[in-house]
N, C-alpha and C positions, 0 to 999 in steps of 0.2 A: 756538112751533113752529119747527123748523128744516126747511127744504125743500131737497132736492137734486133737481135736475131737469135732464135732458138736453135739448139743443136738437134740434129736429125733423130737422135736416139732418146732425147729428153723431152718432157712436156713443160714448156715455159708458159706460165699464166701471169698476166699483168692484172692486178686488182686495184691498183692505185690510180688516182687522177694525175695527169700531167698538168701542173699549174705553172703558168707563165707570168710570174710577178714582174712588175716593171714592163719593159718593152722588149719583145723578141723580134729581131730583124735580121734579114739577109742570111738565113740559115734554113735548115730543113730536117725532117725526121724520116727515116726509112724503117719500117717494121716488117720482119720476115719470119715466117714459120713459127708463129706463136698464137696464143689466145688472149684476147682482151675480155675480161669478165669483171665488169665494174660493180654491178649490183648497187648502183647509185646514180646520181643525176647526169653527170658529164664524164667524158674521158679526157678531153683536152679543154682547158678553160683559162682565159686570161686575155691579156692585151697582145693578141697575135696580129702582127702586121708585117708586110713586106717579106713574107716567108717564101723561099724559093720552091719548096716541095714538101708535101705530106704524101708518102707512098706506102702502100700496104700490099704485101705479096704473101699469098697462102696464109692469111690470118683469119681466125674466127673471132667475130665481134659479137658479144652477147651481153644482155642484161644492163644496157645503158638506158636508164629510165627516161631522161628528157631528150638530150641530143648529144651526138658524138663530139661535136666541135662547137664551143661557145666562145665568141670573141667579144672584145670590148666595143663600145659604140661611140667613143669620144671623137675620133678622127677617122679619116679615110684609111683603109687598110687593104692590102692585096695579098693573095696567095697565088703564086704563079701556076702551080700544078697540084691537084689532088687526084691520086690514082689508086684504084683498087683492082688488083689482078689476082684471080683465083681465090677470092675471099668469100666467106659466108657471114651474113649479118642476120642474127636471129634474136627473138625475144627482147626487142628494143622498143622503147616508147611506153608511156604510162597511160 
């Protein structure tokens, strides 16, 4: 698992897309105490498959124009857990 976490006194803003080139398997991402502000089409995009978890805690997600998570469609893929806890999602969709 990879964890991205903001400090309680600081404002952490992620503006870049997380691109998963190749194949991403048997791992996960945890996001805590931060803001995702894309101002573009996707936040996560790529060949995502057999992922254990995508977890979001106290995260503000805003300005994602098309969709939050875009996956490839070549073969069957699984994501075991997608969790949002105490999150705000606003100004998304075009």
